[in-house]
NUROLUM-146155 format. One record per residue (C-alpha): residue number from 1; residue in three letters; x, y, z. Coordinates in steps of 0.1 Angstrom, whole numbers. Example, Ala and Ser with C-alpha at 12.3 -4.5 7.8 and 13.67 -1.06 7.14 Angstrom:
BEGIN
<1,ALA,<123,-45,78>>
<2,SER,<137,-11,71>>
//
This chain:
BEGIN
<1,MET,<0,-1,0>>
<2,CYS,<27,24,10>>
<3,GLY,<53,37,-16>>
<4,ILE,<90,37,-11>>
<5,ILE,<118,49,-31>>
<6,GLY,<156,50,-28>>
<7,CYS,<183,64,-50>>
<8,VAL,<221,72,-51>>
<9,GLN,<223,101,-75>>
<10,ARG,<252,109,-98>>
<11,GLY,<263,144,-91>>
<12,GLY,<255,143,-54>>
<13,ASP,<218,158,-52>>
<14,CYS,<191,132,-48>>
<15,TRP,<163,153,-34>>
<16,PRO,<146,161,-68>>
<17,ARG,<145,126,-78>>
<18,VAL,<133,112,-44>>
<19,TYR,<106,139,-42>>
<20,ASP,<95,134,-78>>
<21,GLY,<92,96,-71>>
<22,LEU,<70,103,-41>>
<23,LYS,<46,124,-63>>
<24,ARG,<45,94,-88>>
<25,LEU,<39,70,-59>>
<26,GLU,<13,90,-41>>
<27,TYR,<-16,67,-54>>
<28,ARG,<-2,41,-30>>
<29,GLY,<-10,63,0>>
<30,TYR,<-12,100,11>>
<31,ASP,<-17,99,48>>
<32,SER,<19,111,53>>
<33,VAL,<52,118,34>>
<34,GLY,<89,117,44>>
<35,VAL,<124,119,31>>
<36,ALA,<158,109,45>>
<37,VAL,<190,121,29>>
<38,LEU,<227,111,37>>
<39,ASP,<253,138,34>>
<40,GLN,<288,135,47>>
<41,ASN,<280,109,72>>
<42,ALA,<249,127,86>>
<43,ILE,<213,118,79>>
<44,GLY,<186,145,76>>
<45,ILE,<150,137,77>>
<46,ARG,<119,157,67>>
<47,LYS,<85,142,73>>
<48,LYS,<49,155,75>>
<49,LYS,<14,144,77>>
<50,GLY,<-4,148,43>>
<51,GLY,<6,141,6>>
<52,ALA,<37,148,-12>>
<53,ASP,<28,186,-14>>
<54,ALA,<35,188,23>>
<55,LEU,<72,187,15>>
<56,ALA,<70,209,-15>>
<57,ASP,<92,236,3>>
<58,ALA,<115,213,18>>
<59,TYR,<150,203,8>>
<60,LEU,<179,183,20>>
<61,LYS,<214,181,3>>
<62,GLY,<230,147,-3>>
<63,GLY,<237,120,-29>>
<64,ALA,<219,90,-13>>
<65,GLY,<183,93,-3>>
<66,ILE,<151,74,7>>
<67,GLY,<114,85,6>>
<68,HIS,<80,72,17>>
<69,THR,<44,79,11>>
<70,ARG,<21,63,36>>
<71,TRP,<-11,45,38>>
<72,ALA,<-17,40,76>>
<73,THR,<-19,5,90>>
<74,HIS,<-5,7,125>>
<75,GLY,<-9,42,139>>
<76,ALA,<-30,72,129>>
<77,PRO,<-17,96,101>>
<78,SER,<5,120,120>>
<79,ASP,<40,136,118>>
<80,GLU,<53,112,143>>
<81,ASN,<40,81,125>>
<82,ALA,<54,94,92>>
<83,HIS,<84,75,78>>
<84,PRO,<113,76,77>>
<85,HIS,<120,62,112>>
<86,ALA,<155,64,128>>
<87,ALA,<175,45,152>>
<88,GLY,<212,50,160>>
<89,LYS,<231,54,127>>
<90,PHE,<201,43,106>>
<91,ALA,<170,56,88>>
<92,LEU,<144,32,72>>
<93,VAL,<113,34,50>>
<94,HIS,<90,3,50>>
<95,ASN,<60,-9,29>>
<96,GLY,<42,-39,44>>
<97,ILE,<31,-53,78>>
<98,VAL,<51,-68,105>>
<99,GLU,<28,-93,120>>
<100,ASN,<48,-100,151>>
<101,PHE,<57,-64,158>>
<102,ALA,<39,-63,191>>
<103,ALA,<61,-91,206>>
<104,LEU,<91,-75,192>>
<105,LYS,<83,-41,205>>
<106,GLU,<77,-56,239>>
<107,GLU,<112,-73,238>>
<108,LEU,<128,-41,227>>
<109,VAL,<112,-19,252>>
<110,ALA,<122,-44,279>>
<111,ALA,<158,-39,266>>
<112,GLY,<156,-2,270>>
<113,GLU,<146,10,235>>
<114,VAL,<123,42,234>>
<115,PHE,<97,43,206>>
<116,LEU,<87,76,191>>
<117,SER,<58,63,169>>
<118,GLU,<29,38,170>>
<119,THR,<41,21,138>>
<120,ASP,<52,-16,133>>
<121,SER,<80,-1,110>>
<122,GLU,<100,14,139>>
<123,VAL,<106,-20,152>>
<124,ILE,<126,-28,121>>
<125,VAL,<150,1,122>>
<126,LYS,<157,-5,159>>
<127,LEU,<165,-43,151>>
<128,ILE,<188,-33,124>>
<129,SER,<206,-8,147>>
<130,ARG,<210,-34,174>>
<131,ALA,<223,-59,149>>
<132,TYR,<249,-36,135>>
<133,THR,<286,-43,141>>
<134,GLY,<301,-24,111>>
<135,ASP,<285,-47,84>>
<136,PHE,<257,-27,69>>
<137,LEU,<242,-54,47>>
<138,ARG,<244,-81,74>>
<139,ALA,<227,-59,99>>
<140,VAL,<198,-54,75>>
<141,ARG,<196,-90,69>>
<142,ASP,<198,-99,105>>
<143,GLY,<171,-74,115>>
<144,CYS,<148,-87,88>>
<145,ALA,<153,-124,100>>
<146,ARG,<133,-115,131>>
<147,LEU,<103,-103,110>>
<148,GLU,<70,-122,103>>
<149,GLY,<47,-107,77>>
<150,SER,<57,-86,47>>
<151,TYR,<82,-59,39>>
<152,ALA,<100,-39,14>>
<153,ILE,<126,-17,31>>
<154,ALA,<151,9,21>>
<155,VAL,<177,19,46>>
<156,LEU,<205,45,50>>
<157,CYS,<234,42,74>>
<158,GLU,<257,72,83>>
<159,ASP,<289,50,81>>
<160,PHE,<282,42,43>>
<161,PRO,<280,72,21>>
<162,ASP,<264,68,-14>>
<163,THR,<247,35,-3>>
<164,VAL,<211,23,2>>
<165,VAL,<204,-12,13>>
<166,CYS,<169,-27,7>>
<167,ALA,<152,-61,15>>
<168,LYS,<121,-77,1>>
<169,CYS,<96,-102,14>>
<170,LYS,<61,-103,-1>>
<171,SER,<59,-65,-8>>
<172,PRO,<70,-53,-43>>
<173,LEU,<104,-39,-48>>
<174,VAL,<120,-32,-82>>
<175,ALA,<155,-18,-90>>
<176,GLY,<164,4,-119>>
<177,THR,<194,20,-136>>
<178,GLY,<194,54,-152>>
<179,ALA,<219,79,-168>>
<180,ASP,<220,100,-136>>
<181,GLY,<217,73,-109>>
<182,VAL,<206,39,-95>>
<183,TYR,<172,34,-79>>
<184,VAL,<147,12,-60>>
<185,CYS,<110,17,-59>>
<186,SER,<77,0,-51>>
<187,ASP,<63,3,-87>>
<188,ILE,<77,2,-120>>
<189,PRO,<57,31,-134>>
<190,ALA,<73,54,-110>>
<191,LEU,<107,48,-126>>
<192,SER,<95,54,-162>>
<193,GLY,<114,80,-180>>
<194,VAL,<141,79,-152>>
<195,CYS,<154,43,-155>>
<196,GLY,<164,28,-189>>
<197,SER,<164,-8,-174>>
<198,ILE,<147,-25,-145>>
<199,CYS,<149,-56,-124>>
<200,PRO,<123,-67,-99>>
<201,ALA,<136,-83,-67>>
<202,SER,<124,-117,-55>>
<203,ASP,<114,-126,-20>>
<204,GLY,<143,-131,3>>
<205,GLU,<166,-110,-17>>
<206,LEU,<185,-79,-7>>
<207,ILE,<196,-50,-29>>
<208,CYS,<226,-28,-24>>
<209,LEU,<227,5,-43>>
<210,VAL,<264,16,-40>>
<211,GLY,<279,43,-61>>
<212,GLN,<264,37,-95>>
<213,ARG,<261,0,-91>>
<214,VAL,<231,-23,-83>>
<215,LEU,<239,-54,-64>>
<216,PHE,<218,-83,-55>>
<217,TYR,<222,-108,-27>>
<218,ASP,<202,-138,-14>>
<219,PHE,<193,-140,22>>
<220,ASN,<226,-158,30>>
<221,LEU,<244,-128,15>>
<222,ASN,<256,-145,-15>>
<223,ALA,<258,-125,-46>>
<224,VAL,<229,-131,-71>>
<225,ASP,<233,-125,-108>>
<226,LYS,<201,-107,-121>>
<227,THR,<189,-97,-156>>
<228,PHE,<179,-63,-162>>
<229,THR,<153,-56,-190>>
<230,PRO,<145,-24,-208>>
<231,SER,<119,-3,-191>>
<232,ASP,<85,-1,-207>>
<233,GLY,<67,12,-176>>
<234,GLY,<46,37,-197>>
<235,SER,<43,74,-184>>
<236,ALA,<33,74,-148>>
<237,VAL,<34,112,-148>>
<238,ARG,<12,132,-170>>
<239,GLU,<-7,164,-170>>
<240,ARG,<-44,164,-165>>
<241,GLY,<-47,192,-192>>
<242,ALA,<-82,206,-192>>
<243,PHE,<-96,179,-169>>
<244,THR,<-105,187,-133>>
<245,SER,<-91,153,-121>>
<246,TYR,<-71,123,-132>>
<247,MET,<-103,102,-128>>
<248,GLU,<-120,125,-153>>
<249,GLU,<-90,122,-177>>
<250,GLU,<-88,85,-172>>
<251,ILE,<-126,81,-181>>
<252,ALA,<-119,101,-213>>
<253,ASP,<-90,77,-221>>
<254,ILE,<-112,47,-221>>
<255,PRO,<-117,45,-260>>
<256,ARG,<-79,49,-266>>
<257,ALA,<-73,22,-239>>
<258,LEU,<-97,-2,-253>>
<259,SER,<-83,3,-288>>
<260,ASP,<-48,-2,-278>>
<261,THR,<-55,-32,-256>>
<262,TYR,<-74,-49,-285>>
<263,ALA,<-44,-42,-308>>
<264,ALA,<-21,-59,-284>>
<265,LEU,<-44,-88,-279>>
<266,LYS,<-45,-93,-316>>
<267,GLY,<-7,-97,-317>>
<268,MET,<-6,-122,-289>>
<269,ASP,<-4,-160,-291>>
<270,PHE,<-30,-175,-271>>
<271,THR,<-24,-212,-282>>
<272,ALA,<-12,-226,-249>>
<273,CYS,<-36,-209,-225>>
<274,ALA,<-66,-214,-249>>
<275,ARG,<-58,-251,-250>>
<276,LYS,<-57,-253,-212>>
<277,LEU,<-89,-234,-209>>
<278,ALA,<-107,-255,-236>>
<279,ALA,<-97,-287,-218>>
<280,ALA,<-105,-276,-182>>
<281,GLU,<-135,-291,-166>>
<282,ARG,<-135,-262,-141>>
<283,ILE,<-121,-226,-141>>
<284,PHE,<-115,-205,-113>>
<285,ALA,<-113,-167,-114>>
<286,VAL,<-100,-146,-85>>
<287,ALA,<-94,-109,-80>>
<288,CYS,<-103,-82,-54>>
<289,GLY,<-124,-51,-56>>
<290,THR,<-132,-38,-92>>
<291,ALA,<-110,-65,-107>>
<292,PHE,<-133,-92,-89>>
<293,HIS,<-163,-76,-108>>
<294,SER,<-144,-82,-141>>
<295,THR,<-142,-119,-132>>
<296,LEU,<-180,-120,-128>>
<297,SER,<-184,-106,-162>>
<298,PHE,<-160,-133,-176>>
<299,ARG,<-181,-160,-159>>
<300,PHE,<-211,-150,-178>>
<301,VAL,<-194,-151,-211>>
<302,ALA,<-170,-181,-206>>
<303,GLU,<-197,-204,-192>>
<304,LYS,<-218,-199,-223>>
<305,CYS,<-188,-204,-247>>
<306,LEU,<-172,-232,-229>>
<307,GLY,<-201,-250,-212>>
<308,VAL,<-180,-255,-179>>
<309,PRO,<-184,-238,-146>>
<310,VAL,<-164,-207,-139>>
<311,ILE,<-160,-203,-100>>
<312,CYS,<-153,-167,-91>>
<313,GLU,<-138,-161,-57>>
<314,ARG,<-125,-131,-39>>
<315,ALA,<-87,-137,-37>>
<316,SER,<-87,-128,0>>
<317,GLU,<-110,-159,5>>
<318,PHE,<-98,-182,-21>>
<319,ARG,<-65,-189,-2>>
<320,TYR,<-87,-207,25>>
<321,LYS,<-104,-229,-1>>
<322,THR,<-73,-241,-22>>
<323,ARG,<-81,-278,-15>>
<324,LEU,<-109,-272,-41>>
<325,ILE,<-84,-265,-70>>
<326,GLN,<-67,-295,-87>>
<327,LYS,<-40,-302,-112>>
<328,ASP,<-62,-300,-143>>
<329,ASP,<-79,-268,-133>>
<330,VAL,<-72,-233,-147>>
<331,LEU,<-70,-203,-125>>
<332,VAL,<-77,-168,-141>>
<333,ALA,<-62,-139,-119>>
<334,VAL,<-69,-104,-125>>
<335,SER,<-50,-74,-109>>
<336,GLN,<-44,-38,-124>>
<337,SER,<-11,-35,-107>>
<338,GLY,<0,-71,-108>>
<339,GLU,<9,-67,-72>>
<340,THR,<-23,-73,-53>>
<341,ALA,<-12,-93,-22>>
<342,ASP,<-42,-115,-19>>
<343,THR,<-43,-122,-55>>
<344,ALA,<-6,-131,-56>>
<345,GLU,<-11,-154,-28>>
<346,ALA,<-41,-171,-45>>
<347,VAL,<-19,-176,-75>>
<348,LYS,<8,-191,-55>>
<349,ARG,<-15,-216,-39>>
<350,ALA,<-30,-225,-73>>
<351,LYS,<5,-231,-87>>
<352,ALA,<14,-253,-57>>
<353,ALA,<-17,-275,-65>>
<354,GLY,<-5,-279,-100>>
<355,ALA,<-32,-257,-117>>
<356,TYR,<-24,-235,-149>>
<357,VAL,<-26,-199,-141>>
<358,VAL,<-36,-172,-166>>
<359,SER,<-33,-135,-154>>
<360,VAL,<-46,-102,-166>>
<361,THR,<-24,-72,-155>>
<362,ASN,<-16,-37,-165>>
<363,VAL,<21,-40,-155>>
<364,ARG,<40,-66,-175>>
<365,HIS,<69,-70,-152>>
<366,SER,<48,-75,-121>>
<367,THR,<47,-103,-94>>
<368,ILE,<16,-119,-106>>
<369,ALA,<27,-117,-142>>
<370,ALA,<59,-134,-133>>
<371,LEU,<41,-162,-114>>
<372,SER,<17,-170,-143>>
<373,ASP,<20,-195,-170>>
<374,THR,<4,-169,-193>>
<375,ASN,<1,-132,-188>>
<376,VAL,<-26,-113,-207>>
<377,PRO,<-15,-76,-206>>
<378,MET,<-38,-46,-208>>
<379,ARG,<-28,-14,-224>>
<380,ALA,<-45,9,-201>>
<381,ASN,<-13,27,-193>>
<382,ALA,<-9,43,-159>>
<383,GLU,<-40,49,-138>>
<384,ILE,<-33,75,-112>>
<385,ALA,<-67,80,-96>>
<386,VAL,<-72,55,-68>>
<387,ALA,<-108,43,-81>>
<388,ALA,<-104,22,-112>>
<389,THR,<-121,32,-144>>
<390,LYS,<-103,25,-176>>
<391,SER,<-84,-5,-163>>
<392,TYR,<-118,-22,-157>>
<393,ASN,<-130,-17,-192>>
<394,CYS,<-96,-30,-204>>
<395,GLN,<-99,-61,-181>>
<396,LEU,<-132,-68,-196>>
<397,MET,<-117,-66,-232>>
<398,CYS,<-89,-90,-221>>
<399,LEU,<-113,-115,-205>>
<400,PHE,<-139,-114,-233>>
<401,THR,<-109,-122,-257>>
<402,LEU,<-96,-150,-235>>
<403,ALA,<-131,-166,-235>>
<404,ALA,<-134,-163,-272>>
<405,GLU,<-100,-178,-279>>
<406,ALA,<-108,-206,-256>>
<407,CYS,<-140,-211,-274>>
<408,CYS,<-124,-212,-308>>
<409,LYS,<-99,-239,-295>>
<410,LYS,<-127,-259,-282>>
<411,THR,<-153,-257,-310>>
<412,GLY,<-132,-246,-340>>
<413,VAL,<-151,-213,-345>>
<414,TYR,<-150,-179,-327>>
<415,PRO,<-181,-169,-309>>
<416,SER,<-200,-142,-328>>
<417,PHE,<-193,-116,-302>>
<418,TYR,<-155,-119,-310>>
<419,TYR,<-161,-99,-342>>
<420,ASP,<-175,-70,-323>>
<421,LEU,<-146,-65,-299>>
<422,PRO,<-130,-37,-320>>
<423,ALA,<-163,-18,-320>>
<424,LEU,<-161,-13,-282>>
<425,SER,<-138,16,-284>>
<426,PHE,<-162,35,-307>>
<427,ALA,<-192,27,-284>>
<428,ALA,<-171,38,-254>>
<429,ARG,<-166,72,-271>>
<430,GLU,<-203,73,-279>>
<431,ALA,<-211,68,-243>>
<432,PHE,<-198,103,-235>>
<433,SER,<-229,117,-251>>
<434,CYS,<-247,106,-221>>
<435,PHE,<-228,128,-198>>
<436,PRO,<-250,160,-198>>
<437,GLU,<-279,138,-186>>
<438,VAL,<-258,121,-160>>
<439,ASP,<-248,155,-148>>
<440,ALA,<-283,164,-142>>
<441,LEU,<-289,130,-123>>
<442,ALA,<-259,137,-101>>
<443,SER,<-272,170,-93>>
<444,ARG,<-305,157,-83>>
<445,LEU,<-291,130,-61>>
<446,LYS,<-260,147,-45>>
<447,GLU,<-275,150,-12>>
<448,LYS,<-287,114,-9>>
<449,SER,<-270,93,17>>
<450,ALA,<-278,59,2>>
<451,MET,<-289,43,-31>>
<452,TYR,<-294,9,-48>>
<453,PHE,<-280,-3,-83>>
<454,LEU,<-300,-30,-100>>
<455,GLY,<-294,-53,-129>>
<456,ARG,<-301,-88,-140>>
<457,ASP,<-277,-114,-153>>
<458,ALA,<-246,-95,-166>>
<459,ASP,<-262,-62,-159>>
<460,PHE,<-259,-71,-122>>
<461,VAL,<-221,-70,-125>>
<462,THR,<-224,-34,-139>>
<463,ALA,<-247,-25,-109>>
<464,VAL,<-222,-37,-84>>
<465,GLU,<-193,-19,-100>>
<466,GLY,<-214,13,-102>>
<467,ALA,<-223,10,-66>>
<468,LEU,<-187,4,-55>>
<469,LYS,<-175,36,-74>>
<470,VAL,<-201,57,-57>>
<471,LYS,<-190,42,-23>>
<472,GLU,<-153,47,-30>>
<473,ILE,<-152,84,-40>>
<474,ALA,<-188,100,-30>>
<475,TYR,<-189,83,3>>
<476,VAL,<-226,74,-2>>
<477,PHE,<-237,40,9>>
<478,SER,<-247,21,-23>>
<479,GLU,<-252,-15,-31>>
<480,GLY,<-256,-35,-62>>
<481,TYR,<-282,-62,-64>>
<482,PRO,<-298,-87,-89>>
<483,ALA,<-331,-69,-97>>
<484,GLY,<-350,-100,-87>>
<485,GLU,<-337,-99,-51>>
<486,LEU,<-351,-65,-43>>
<487,LYS,<-383,-79,-28>>
<488,HIS,<-364,-104,-7>>
<489,GLY,<-354,-80,20>>
<490,THR,<-337,-49,7>>
<491,LEU,<-370,-34,-5>>
<492,ALA,<-376,-25,33>>
<493,LEU,<-353,4,30>>
<494,VAL,<-370,21,0>>
<495,GLU,<-391,50,10>>
<496,LYS,<-401,84,-6>>
<497,GLY,<-373,97,-27>>
<498,PHE,<-349,68,-21>>
<499,PRO,<-328,65,-53>>
<500,VAL,<-324,33,-75>>
<501,ILE,<-304,31,-106>>
<502,ALA,<-313,2,-130>>
<503,ILE,<-294,-11,-160>>
<504,VAL,<-310,-30,-188>>
<505,THR,<-289,-41,-218>>
<506,GLN,<-307,-74,-226>>
<507,LYS,<-341,-68,-241>>
<508,SER,<-353,-103,-231>>
<509,LEU,<-349,-94,-194>>
<510,ALA,<-364,-59,-197>>
<511,LYS,<-398,-66,-184>>
<512,LYS,<-384,-85,-154>>
<513,THR,<-363,-56,-144>>
<514,GLU,<-393,-32,-150>>
<515,ASN,<-411,-53,-123>>
<516,ALA,<-384,-41,-98>>
<517,VAL,<-387,-5,-112>>
<518,ALA,<-425,-7,-104>>
<519,GLU,<-420,-21,-69>>
<520,VAL,<-397,9,-61>>
<521,ILE,<-420,36,-76>>
<522,ALA,<-450,21,-57>>
<523,ARG,<-432,29,-25>>
<524,GLY,<-422,64,-35>>
<525,GLY,<-387,56,-47>>
<526,TYR,<-370,76,-76>>
<527,VAL,<-356,54,-104>>
<528,ALA,<-330,61,-130>>
<529,LEU,<-330,37,-159>>
<530,PHE,<-300,32,-183>>
<531,SER,<-308,12,-215>>
<532,PRO,<-299,11,-252>>
<533,PHE,<-334,2,-261>>
<534,GLU,<-357,31,-270>>
<535,SER,<-387,10,-264>>
<536,VAL,<-377,-1,-230>>
<537,LEU,<-371,35,-219>>
<538,LYS,<-403,47,-234>>
<539,GLU,<-423,20,-217>>
<540,SER,<-407,22,-182>>
<541,ALA,<-422,41,-152>>
<542,ALA,<-388,53,-143>>
<543,GLN,<-387,90,-135>>
<544,PHE,<-352,94,-153>>
<545,CYS,<-343,76,-185>>
<546,CYS,<-310,77,-203>>
<547,LYS,<-302,60,-236>>
<548,ILE,<-269,44,-238>>
<549,PRO,<-250,30,-270>>
<550,ALA,<-262,-4,-282>>
<551,VAL,<-235,-31,-279>>
<552,ARG,<-238,-69,-281>>
<553,GLU,<-253,-81,-248>>
<554,GLU,<-222,-103,-241>>
<555,LEU,<-199,-71,-243>>
<556,ALA,<-223,-46,-230>>
<557,GLY,<-207,-43,-197>>
<558,ALA,<-176,-26,-210>>
<559,VAL,<-197,3,-222>>
<560,SER,<-228,5,-199>>
<561,VAL,<-205,10,-170>>
<562,ILE,<-191,43,-184>>
<563,PRO,<-220,65,-175>>
<564,LEU,<-220,51,-139>>
<565,GLN,<-183,58,-135>>
<566,TYR,<-190,93,-147>>
<567,PHE,<-220,95,-123>>
<568,ALA,<-198,85,-94>>
<569,LEU,<-172,113,-104>>
<570,ARG,<-199,140,-105>>
<571,MET,<-214,128,-73>>
<572,CYS,<-180,130,-57>>
<573,GLN,<-173,165,-70>>
<574,LEU,<-206,179,-63>>
<575,ARG,<-203,167,-26>>
<576,GLY,<-169,185,-24>>
<577,HIS,<-145,155,-25>>
<578,ASP,<-113,148,-43>>
<579,PRO,<-120,118,-67>>
<580,ASP,<-83,110,-71>>
<581,LYS,<-75,106,-34>>
<582,PRO,<-104,90,-16>>
<583,ARG,<-102,87,21>>
<584,ASN,<-88,56,37>>
<585,LEU,<-79,41,2>>
<586,ALA,<-49,34,-18>>
<587,LYS,<-44,22,-54>>
<588,SER,<-22,-8,-50>>
<589,VAL,<-31,-31,-22>>
<590,THR,<1,-50,-14>>
<591,VAL,<-7,-61,21>>
<592,GLU,<-29,-89,32>>
//
């Protein structure tokens, strides 16, 4: 969740690179920010509660530095709990969770250590300091040997100028080399444009940035030969232009993202994974949050194409059910960052059971991509706003294509929807014509404290994704339900003016959904209906109707969700919130 960066800068001034890296990493957390810089055997630290802008006027001179942007786990957001933490000759930044920190802290307090923060991370730097006898690398290793949980750390020591030592276990960490320095960072996109080549670290490895060299070691401190690859991280830093937020810019980028993703998929060899999917008697699909909703859409399409069950599980729960998955099964794992901790753990469990793993990620050189037998890459490019938008649409493009390729391998022909995939980018752009009407709807509902989203069959997936977006950034309690479930309990909350948003993209189910619309209106509720069918809209009793682009029903979710993404954005803005940085959330969830 947190973001860390470290660098040794050629020319001796690392502050601009560290601070720029923190701004790039801010989507990983913005509860607090901090930098430590080593200059002539003295470590200076600046840290503050808040985002990277809190250090906009700060500066420290020195050639080696580390930085941190925080998503709070242990300890509230505050100056005291901000990283870096210091002990003796050391300063440290940490991403992860030390699960045994309470016992370690009790031991250290009994030994006379005084803690200045509530964080688990301060335990690590004190362990390193106490283990130090002159060997920097060994002290870091020995300190980490006491830890249980996850960590990616970067450490400075006053005795070692132009040196940063790092260690990794379960949390992401990547090294990079550039023309003006050497780097470590939580995410590859944060190094784009800075590093010409990159190399992710593996669990149990240590990295030493010394001078202009990057050295890898195993946990026994033996040197490890690693291969650096050219960086293709895409631009993580871009201007919003005329847009009011990154989220708005990313919604506007959906047509381009779909088009580029489709082009990349056309050039991919699906032979191996399509054969595995076609032969499987069961397919599992795992993900978290918005990515999990994409697996639900995959289930609707793949089950029809392949005639086998697709079992969708939240990755955080799948790990407790791994006895279900067997050698001949296929696991499809979806993660925007490719670093989602629960999804990575599910992939590891599936691999241990002998299952074949296909992943869909937006970062090619990610942990989940590396663990997979086949990786299907999106071309969404960097998504800076915490709430996912264009990555979801691209996940659907990838998963629809995956289902179609498997169907062709199994039956000898592509399903008819396959030939409509390139049209999704055009339909997505057409969906923008709905935005003036959606603006009016958001203005009407901006004061509401709760709402429902309804849909049947695949439209239910769009409903739950729309509801999640409103929860995430507008802070309105919203739930997505199958339309037929409304009368089985949830209708009890509907009263005068209660808003319900319904989606109908399958004409055969329109009358069934209209029954739910009538039930809401009969109890004084307010219904907004989104559908591509003029007749459905005309015949509905809904008080608000919006015509959306017509798309084949198997693919409709990639387009029908766009007005709901924009609705969430406008609700957020009208309620006075920042859509790019919702409270309590971070973009890349790398802790369990």
